[in-house]
N, C-alpha and C positions, 0 to 999 in steps of 0.2 A: 054081583060079584065084580064086574068091571068097575062099577062105581066105587066100591070099597078100595080096590087097588089104585084107582085113579086118585082118590082122596089121599091115600097113604103116600103115593109117589109125589103128589103135590106138596104134602107136608115135608117130605125129605128135601125136595128142591128148595122150598122156602127156608127151611132150617139151614141148608147149605149156604144160602145167600147171606144169612146173618154173619157168616165168617168174613164177609167183605169189609167189615169195620176194622178199627184199629186193634181190637183185642182178638185173641184166639179163643176158639170155642170147641168143646168136644162134639163129636157127632153121635147121635143116638142111633142105635141099631133098631130095626123094626122087626118084630116077630108077631105074625097074625095067624090065628087059627080060623079055618073055614070048614064048613060041612056041606054035604050035599052036592059036591062038584067032583067031576073026574079030573085026573091029572091033566088031560088034554084041554079041558075047559079052563082050568087055572092057567095053563101055559098060554092059551089064546087070549085070555083076559089081560095077562101081564104084557104080552106083545102089543095088543091094541092100546092099552093104557100108556105104555112108554112112548109109542108112536104119537098118540094124541098130545102128549106133553113135550114133544120135540126131542126125546131121547133117541139115540141110535141103539137098537138092541140086537143082540146076536146070541143064539143058543150055544152054550159051551158044551153041554152034554144033555142027556135025556131029562134032567131035572134041575138045570141051572142056566140062567140067562145073564149075560154081561150087558149092562146098560151104560151108555156114555152120554154125557151132556157137555158140549163144548161151546163156550161163548168166546168172544174176543180176548178177554182178560181172565176168565174163570172157566174151570171145568171140573167135572167130577165123574168118577166111575164107581158103579155099585155092582155087586153080584146078587142076583135074586135067585135063591134056592127055593124050590117049590115041590109040593106033593099034593095028593088029594086031601090032606089034612090041614094045609096052610102054606105059608111062605115066609121067608126071612129076607130082608133087604139089608145087606152087609156092605159097609164102606170098603171100597177097593183102593182108590187113590183120588187125589185132587191137586189142582194148582190154582193159585190166586185166591184161595178161600181161607187162608190162615188157620188151617186145621191144626190142632195141637196134639194129635195122635198120641 
């Protein structure tokens, strides 16, 4: 489970960095279905994965985490909504990434 979330968050970060070029790019929202895990296990996996990737994460409510990645010239915020059935990673905001929202 942690590995799946780690891979997805890595892809989101990599895709976000593509916005550093001269053109603007849309941001893909992530929707993943998981089975066999409790809500608490999904929450813990998300918090561990975001920390491993250098994101600052804080729980917004019982099934939502706000994750922030800030570098000197670039930054992004995503909201990760989760349940025992899966999780969604939704764009929140960014700077320096030329997002065309």
